[in-house]
C-alpha positions in Angstrom: 12.0 9.7 -31.6 15.7 10.5 -31.4 18.4 8.1 -30.2 18.8 10.0 -26.9 15.1 9.9 -26.2 15.1 6.1 -26.8 18.0 5.8 -24.4 16.2 7.9 -21.8 13.0 5.8 -22.2 15.0 2.6 -21.9 16.8 3.9 -18.8 13.5 4.9 -17.3 11.9 1.5 -18.0 14.8 -0.3 -16.4 14.6 2.0 -13.4 10.9 1.4 -12.9 11.3 -2.3 -13.3 14.0 -2.3 -10.6 11.9 -0.2 -8.3 9.0 -2.6 -8.8 11.2 -5.6 -8.0 12.4 -3.9 -4.8 8.9 -3.1 -3.8 7.7 -6.6 -4.3 10.7 -8.0 -2.3 10.0 -5.6 0.5 6.3 -6.6 0.6 7.2 -10.3 0.7 9.6 -9.7 3.6 6.9 -7.8 5.5 4.3 -10.4 4.9 6.6 -13.2 6.2 7.1 -11.4 9.5 4.4 -11.8 12.1 2.7 -8.6 13.3 4.0 -7.1 16.5 1.6 -6.8 19.4 1.4 -3.1 18.8 0.6 -3.5 15.1 -2.1 -6.0 15.8 -3.6 -3.7 18.4 -3.6 -0.7 16.0 -5.3 -2.8 13.3 -7.9 -4.0 15.7 -8.7 -0.5 17.0 -8.7 0.8 13.4 -11.3 -1.8 12.4 -13.5 -0.8 15.4 -13.3 2.9 14.5 -14.3 2.1 10.9 -17.2 0.0 12.1 -18.4 2.8 14.4 -18.1 5.4 11.6 -20.1 3.2 9.3 -22.8 2.8 12.0 -22.9 6.6 12.6 -23.2 7.3 8.8 -26.0 4.7 8.6 -27.9 6.4 11.4 -27.4 9.8 9.8 -28.8 8.5 6.5 -31.8 7.0 8.2 -32.8 10.4 9.7 
């Protein structure tokens, strides 16, 4: 591997590590904030939809 390839690889590694740190920080900030009423409603309705879909697939498989 040439010197320039090693430099590029090191730069890429540093970039990826920095992006990972930023993503972790952003995730921690989001987790510390309470859900808005809208977000809570969307999650609740999404769970209902998934449950109904699972029931429908189960009925289809039984036939």
